[in-house]
N, C-alpha and C positions, 0 to 999 in steps of 0.2 A: 793305455789300451784297455785295461780292466775298468778304469775310471769312466771311460767313454761308454762302455757297454752298460755299466751300472747306471750311468746317467740316462741312457736311452731307456733302460728298463723302468727306471723311476718315472721318467716322463710318460711312458706308455701307461703305467699303472695310475698315474695322476689323471691322465686323460680318460682312461676307462672308468675310474671312480666318478669323475665329473659327469660322464655320459649316463652312468647308472643312477647317480644321485639326483640328477636334474628333475626327473618326474616326481621325486619325493617333495620337492619344494613347491611344485605347482599344486593348485587346489582344484578339486573337482566341483562340478555344479552342485551335486548333492551336499558336499561338505560346506560349500559357500552358502547354500540355502539354510542348512542346519545351524550355521553360525550366525545367521541373520545378516549376512553381507550383501545378499542379492534376494530379489523376490520377483513374483509374477506381476507384471503390469496389466492393466485392463485392456491394453491394445494387442495382447498376444505375445509380447516380447518380454525378455528379462530386463530388469532394471537394477541399478546399483543402489542399495539402501545405505551403506556406510558412507560417511562424509569424507573418509580418507582411503579410497580404494588403491590397491597396488596396481602396478602395470600388468601383472599376471591376471588379476581379477578383471581389469578392463578388457584385456585380450580375450579371456574366456567368454565374457558376456558378448563381446563383439562377434566372435566366431559362432557362438550358438545362435545369436540373432540373425546372422547372415544365412545360416542353414534354415532357420525358421522362415525367413522371408522367402527363400526359394521354395520351400514346401507350401507356404501359403499361396504363393503365386500359382503354383501347379494345381493346388486344390481348388482355388477360386476359378481357374480356367475350366477345370473339369465340372465344377458345379454351376458354371455359367453366371457367376456373380463377381462383383468388384472385389479386389483383394482386401480393401478396407473393411468390407462386410465380413469377409472370412476371418480377418485378424481379430475383429471385435468378438466374434463368436468363439474363436479359439481362446481368446483372453478370458472369457467367461468360464469356459470349460476348465482351463488350467487353474484358474483361481478356485473354482469349486472343488477341484481334485487336490489342491494343496493341503498337506496335512497340518494339523494344529501345531502352532509354534513357528510356522513359516510366515514370511511377510508377503502381503498382497498390497497392491496400490489401489487406492480408492479413486473414484471418478474425479475428485478434487485434487488429485496428485499426491495426497498424503499417504504414507505407509502405515499399515496396521498389521499387528501380529495376529494371525488367525487363531 
């Protein structure tokens, strides 16, 4: 009886720790940029700089790019322009605003540290 209660408590503590610790393993956009793992592409979307991205990093970039695409679609509609025009302009702005030490993608597709 005591063994079963102790086992349940231990299982709950393990689960609680896993839930709490999971966000610590995920990387933020700012951290990924600072570490040179991702950068701003000229088309307004994030790109992966590292040659061996983790699944978390790919997921992060995908989620951010989905949100950007939705925002660009809305912004282009309001401005009365094609989304591709809006994307290119936002890409220019995001690259201009990127701090020194972060990566930006050049028109030829190569990455350069700003």
